[in-house]
DRENNUFI-395966 format. One record per residue (C-alpha): residue number from 1; residue in three letters; z, y, x. Coordinates in Angstrom, 1 decimal. Last residue first. Layout:
N
<node kenu="NUM" fidren="Ala" w="Z" v="Y" u="X"/>
...
This chain:
161
<node kenu="161" fidren="Ser" w="21.6" v="-10.4" u="-44.4"/>
<node kenu="160" fidren="Ala" w="19.1" v="-11.6" u="-46.9"/>
<node kenu="159" fidren="Val" w="20.3" v="-11.1" u="-50.5"/>
<node kenu="158" fidren="Thr" w="21.1" v="-14.1" u="-52.6"/>
<node kenu="157" fidren="Lys" w="21.9" v="-14.4" u="-56.3"/>
<node kenu="156" fidren="Lys" w="24.5" v="-16.3" u="-58.4"/>
<node kenu="155" fidren="Val" w="24.7" v="-19.2" u="-55.9"/>
<node kenu="154" fidren="Glu" w="26.9" v="-22.2" u="-56.8"/>
<node kenu="153" fidren="Pro" w="24.4" v="-23.6" u="-59.3"/>
<node kenu="152" fidren="Gln" w="21.7" v="-23.8" u="-56.7"/>
<node kenu="151" fidren="Asn" w="18.6" v="-25.2" u="-58.3"/>
<node kenu="150" fidren="Ser" w="15.9" v="-23.2" u="-56.6"/>
<node kenu="149" fidren="Tyr" w="15.0" v="-19.7" u="-57.4"/>
<node kenu="148" fidren="Gly" w="18.0" v="-18.2" u="-55.7"/>
<node kenu="147" fidren="Phe" w="16.4" v="-15.9" u="-53.1"/>
<node kenu="146" fidren="Lys" w="17.1" v="-18.1" u="-50.0"/>
<node kenu="145" fidren="Tyr" w="16.0" v="-21.3" u="-51.8"/>
<node kenu="144" fidren="Leu" w="12.7" v="-20.0" u="-53.2"/>
<node kenu="143" fidren="Phe" w="12.0" v="-18.2" u="-49.9"/>
<node kenu="142" fidren="Asp" w="12.6" v="-21.4" u="-47.8"/>
<node kenu="141" fidren="Arg" w="10.6" v="-23.5" u="-50.3"/>
<node kenu="140" fidren="Asn" w="7.6" v="-21.2" u="-50.2"/>
<node kenu="139" fidren="Thr" w="4.8" v="-23.6" u="-49.1"/>
<node kenu="138" fidren="Glu" w="6.5" v="-26.5" u="-50.9"/>
<node kenu="137" fidren="Lys" w="7.2" v="-24.7" u="-54.1"/>
<node kenu="136" fidren="Ile" w="3.8" v="-23.0" u="-54.2"/>
<node kenu="135" fidren="Tyr" w="2.1" v="-26.4" u="-53.6"/>
<node kenu="134" fidren="Asp" w="4.2" v="-28.1" u="-56.3"/>
<node kenu="133" fidren="Ile" w="3.2" v="-25.4" u="-58.7"/>
<node kenu="132" fidren="Gln" w="-0.4" v="-25.7" u="-57.8"/>
<node kenu="131" fidren="Ser" w="-0.3" v="-29.5" u="-58.3"/>
<node kenu="130" fidren="Lys" w="1.5" v="-29.2" u="-61.6"/>
<node kenu="129" fidren="Thr" w="-1.3" v="-26.9" u="-62.8"/>
<node kenu="128" fidren="Tyr" w="-0.7" v="-23.2" u="-63.1"/>
<node kenu="127" fidren="Asn" w="-2.0" v="-20.8" u="-65.9"/>
<node kenu="126" fidren="Lys" w="0.7" v="-21.7" u="-68.4"/>
<node kenu="125" fidren="Ala" w="3.4" v="-20.3" u="-66.1"/>
<node kenu="124" fidren="Gln" w="2.0" v="-16.8" u="-66.7"/>
<node kenu="123" fidren="Phe" w="4.8" v="-15.5" u="-69.1"/>
<node kenu="122" fidren="His" w="7.5" v="-17.0" u="-67.0"/>
<node kenu="121" fidren="Leu" w="9.8" v="-14.0" u="-67.7"/>
<node kenu="120" fidren="Lys" w="8.4" v="-11.3" u="-69.9"/>
<node kenu="119" fidren="Gly" w="8.9" v="-7.7" u="-68.7"/>
<node kenu="118" fidren="Thr" w="5.1" v="-7.0" u="-68.5"/>
<node kenu="117" fidren="Ser" w="3.0" v="-9.8" u="-69.9"/>
<node kenu="116" fidren="Gln" w="1.4" v="-7.8" u="-72.7"/>
<node kenu="115" fidren="Lys" w="0.3" v="-5.2" u="-70.2"/>
<node kenu="114" fidren="Leu" w="2.0" v="-1.8" u="-70.2"/>
<node kenu="113" fidren="Lys" w="0.7" v="1.4" u="-71.7"/>
<node kenu="112" fidren="Tyr" w="1.6" v="4.3" u="-69.5"/>
<node kenu="111" fidren="Leu" w="4.7" v="6.3" u="-68.4"/>
<node kenu="110" fidren="Lys" w="7.1" v="3.9" u="-70.0"/>
<node kenu="109" fidren="Asn" w="10.9" v="4.5" u="-70.0"/>
<node kenu="108" fidren="Gln" w="11.3" v="5.6" u="-73.6"/>
<node kenu="107" fidren="Ala" w="10.1" v="2.3" u="-75.1"/>
<node kenu="106" fidren="Glu" w="12.4" v="0.2" u="-72.8"/>
<node kenu="105" fidren="Gly" w="15.7" v="1.8" u="-73.8"/>
<node kenu="104" fidren="Ala" w="17.0" v="5.3" u="-73.3"/>
<node kenu="103" fidren="Asn" w="20.4" v="3.8" u="-72.5"/>
<node kenu="102" fidren="Val" w="19.1" v="2.2" u="-69.2"/>
<node kenu="101" fidren="Val" w="17.4" v="5.5" u="-68.2"/>
<node kenu="100" fidren="Glu" w="20.4" v="7.7" u="-69.0"/>
<node kenu="99" fidren="Lys" w="22.9" v="5.2" u="-67.3"/>
<node kenu="98" fidren="Ile" w="20.7" v="5.2" u="-64.2"/>
<node kenu="97" fidren="Arg" w="20.5" v="9.1" u="-64.3"/>
<node kenu="96" fidren="Arg" w="24.3" v="9.5" u="-64.6"/>
<node kenu="95" fidren="Glu" w="24.9" v="7.2" u="-61.7"/>
<node kenu="94" fidren="Ile" w="22.2" v="9.0" u="-59.7"/>
<node kenu="93" fidren="Asn" w="24.0" v="12.3" u="-60.4"/>
<node kenu="92" fidren="Thr" w="27.1" v="11.0" u="-58.8"/>
<node kenu="91" fidren="Gly" w="30.5" v="10.5" u="-60.5"/>
<node kenu="90" fidren="His" w="30.9" v="6.9" u="-59.4"/>
<node kenu="89" fidren="Leu" w="28.0" v="5.8" u="-57.3"/>
<node kenu="88" fidren="Ser" w="30.2" v="3.6" u="-55.1"/>
<node kenu="87" fidren="Asp" w="30.2" v="2.2" u="-51.6"/>
<node kenu="86" fidren="Leu" w="27.4" v="4.6" u="-50.6"/>
<node kenu="85" fidren="Glu" w="24.5" v="4.2" u="-48.1"/>
<node kenu="84" fidren="Leu" w="22.1" v="6.2" u="-50.4"/>
<node kenu="83" fidren="Leu" w="19.5" v="3.4" u="-50.4"/>
<node kenu="82" fidren="Phe" w="22.1" v="0.6" u="-50.6"/>
<node kenu="81" fidren="Lys" w="24.2" v="2.2" u="-53.3"/>
<node kenu="80" fidren="Phe" w="20.9" v="3.0" u="-55.0"/>
<node kenu="79" fidren="Leu" w="19.9" v="-0.7" u="-55.1"/>
<node kenu="78" fidren="Glu" w="23.3" v="-1.8" u="-56.2"/>
<node kenu="77" fidren="Thr" w="23.3" v="0.6" u="-59.1"/>
<node kenu="76" fidren="Leu" w="19.7" v="-0.3" u="-60.1"/>
<node kenu="75" fidren="Glu" w="20.6" v="-4.0" u="-60.1"/>
<node kenu="74" fidren="Glu" w="23.7" v="-3.5" u="-62.2"/>
<node kenu="73" fidren="Glu" w="22.0" v="-1.2" u="-64.7"/>
<node kenu="72" fidren="Gln" w="18.9" v="-3.4" u="-65.1"/>
<node kenu="71" fidren="Asn" w="20.6" v="-6.7" u="-65.5"/>
<node kenu="70" fidren="Leu" w="18.0" v="-8.9" u="-67.3"/>
<node kenu="69" fidren="Ile" w="14.8" v="-7.2" u="-66.3"/>
<node kenu="68" fidren="Leu" w="16.0" v="-6.2" u="-62.8"/>
<node kenu="67" fidren="Asp" w="17.5" v="-9.6" u="-62.3"/>
<node kenu="66" fidren="Glu" w="14.2" v="-11.3" u="-63.2"/>
<node kenu="65" fidren="Tyr" w="12.3" v="-9.0" u="-60.8"/>
<node kenu="64" fidren="Arg" w="14.5" v="-10.0" u="-57.9"/>
<node kenu="63" fidren="Val" w="15.6" v="-6.9" u="-55.9"/>
<node kenu="62" fidren="Phe" w="15.6" v="-7.3" u="-52.1"/>
<node kenu="61" fidren="Tyr" w="17.1" v="-4.7" u="-49.8"/>
<node kenu="60" fidren="Ile" w="15.8" v="-4.1" u="-46.3"/>
<node kenu="59" fidren="Pro" w="17.2" v="-2.5" u="-43.2"/>
<node kenu="58" fidren="Asn" w="14.8" v="-2.3" u="-40.3"/>
<node kenu="57" fidren="Arg" w="14.4" v="-3.7" u="-36.8"/>
<node kenu="56" fidren="Lys" w="17.3" v="-6.2" u="-36.9"/>
<node kenu="55" fidren="Asp" w="15.0" v="-8.5" u="-34.9"/>
<node kenu="54" fidren="Thr" w="16.4" v="-11.7" u="-36.4"/>
<node kenu="53" fidren="Val" w="17.4" v="-10.6" u="-39.9"/>
<node kenu="52" fidren="His" w="15.2" v="-7.7" u="-40.8"/>
<node kenu="51" fidren="His" w="12.0" v="-8.0" u="-38.8"/>
<node kenu="50" fidren="Gln" w="12.0" v="-11.8" u="-39.0"/>
<node kenu="49" fidren="Leu" w="13.0" v="-11.7" u="-42.6"/>
<node kenu="48" fidren="Leu" w="10.1" v="-9.4" u="-43.5"/>
<node kenu="47" fidren="Thr" w="7.7" v="-11.5" u="-41.4"/>
<node kenu="46" fidren="Ala" w="8.8" v="-14.8" u="-43.0"/>
<node kenu="45" fidren="Ile" w="8.4" v="-13.1" u="-46.4"/>
<node kenu="44" fidren="Tyr" w="4.9" v="-12.1" u="-45.6"/>
<node kenu="43" fidren="Lys" w="3.9" v="-15.5" u="-44.2"/>
<node kenu="42" fidren="Ala" w="5.2" v="-17.3" u="-47.3"/>
<node kenu="41" fidren="His" w="3.4" v="-14.9" u="-49.5"/>
<node kenu="40" fidren="Asn" w="0.2" v="-15.4" u="-47.6"/>
<node kenu="39" fidren="Glu" w="0.4" v="-19.2" u="-48.0"/>
<node kenu="38" fidren="Ala" w="1.2" v="-18.9" u="-51.8"/>
<node kenu="37" fidren="Cys" w="-1.6" v="-16.4" u="-52.2"/>
<node kenu="36" fidren="Thr" w="-4.1" v="-18.7" u="-50.6"/>
<node kenu="35" fidren="Arg" w="-3.0" v="-21.7" u="-52.6"/>
<node kenu="34" fidren="Val" w="-3.2" v="-19.7" u="-55.9"/>
<node kenu="33" fidren="Trp" w="-6.5" v="-18.2" u="-55.0"/>
<node kenu="32" fidren="Trp" w="-8.1" v="-21.5" u="-54.0"/>
<node kenu="31" fidren="Asp" w="-6.9" v="-23.1" u="-57.2"/>
<node kenu="30" fidren="Trp" w="-8.2" v="-20.1" u="-59.2"/>
<node kenu="29" fidren="Trp" w="-11.6" v="-20.2" u="-57.5"/>
<node kenu="28" fidren="Asn" w="-12.0" v="-23.9" u="-58.4"/>
<node kenu="27" fidren="Pro" w="-10.6" v="-23.4" u="-61.9"/>
<node kenu="26" fidren="Asn" w="-13.1" v="-20.6" u="-62.8"/>
<node kenu="25" fidren="Asn" w="-13.0" v="-20.0" u="-66.6"/>
<node kenu="24" fidren="Glu" w="-9.7" v="-21.7" u="-67.5"/>
<node kenu="23" fidren="Ser" w="-7.5" v="-20.7" u="-64.6"/>
<node kenu="22" fidren="Phe" w="-8.9" v="-17.3" u="-64.3"/>
<node kenu="21" fidren="Asn" w="-8.6" v="-16.4" u="-68.0"/>
<node kenu="20" fidren="Ser" w="-11.2" v="-13.8" u="-68.9"/>
<node kenu="19" fidren="Thr" w="-11.1" v="-10.0" u="-69.5"/>
<node kenu="18" fidren="Phe" w="-9.3" v="-9.1" u="-66.4"/>
<node kenu="17" fidren="Glu" w="-6.2" v="-7.1" u="-67.3"/>
<node kenu="16" fidren="Ile" w="-6.0" v="-3.3" u="-66.9"/>
<node kenu="15" fidren="Ser" w="-2.7" v="-1.6" u="-66.0"/>
<node kenu="14" fidren="His" w="-2.4" v="-2.1" u="-62.2"/>
<node kenu="13" fidren="Ser" w="-6.0" v="-1.2" u="-61.6"/>
<node kenu="12" fidren="Met" w="-8.7" v="-2.2" u="-59.1"/>
<node kenu="11" fidren="Thr" w="-10.1" v="-4.6" u="-61.8"/>
<node kenu="10" fidren="Asn" w="-10.7" v="-7.8" u="-59.8"/>
<node kenu="9" fidren="Val" w="-8.2" v="-7.1" u="-57.0"/>
<node kenu="8" fidren="Leu" w="-5.5" v="-6.0" u="-59.4"/>
<node kenu="7" fidren="Asn" w="-6.0" v="-8.8" u="-61.9"/>
<node kenu="6" fidren="Ala" w="-5.7" v="-11.4" u="-59.2"/>
<node kenu="5" fidren="Phe" w="-2.6" v="-9.7" u="-58.0"/>
<node kenu="4" fidren="Ser" w="-1.1" v="-9.9" u="-61.4"/>
<node kenu="3" fidren="Val" w="-2.0" v="-13.6" u="-61.8"/>
<node kenu="2" fidren="Ile" w="-0.4" v="-14.3" u="-58.4"/>
<node kenu="1" fidren="Met" w="2.8" v="-12.2" u="-59.1"/>
């Protein structure tokens, strides 16, 4: 997310990658960027959870990127059940469309040329120092726990409720 956002703000495009490696070519800026993004991400998630869980102001459904990549049909089904307020999608047009999209395969579901990193888990890990990873973990520990990114063998996935 942090590398992708850095690419977006530097190119003003979701599909173009910046031509140089941030962590190698400007390590001071990159360190500032990683820490700033980690802090802002923690504030953003806290606001979402405050509005949803505590204030009950708006319903929200979280989809983890990794789950969408690894379990596309299941994740899309659960998402659309939430959006359509249905217990089951059995026999619906959206169930047919989900199966159609999943069965078409990755190559058929692209509207534009994707970046090399798209759909690859942990692709950008090489860009972070141990200190940066530790900072992200500490700053976002509640988020990482709540959404199943920490070592919780008893939890398959977590959705805020």
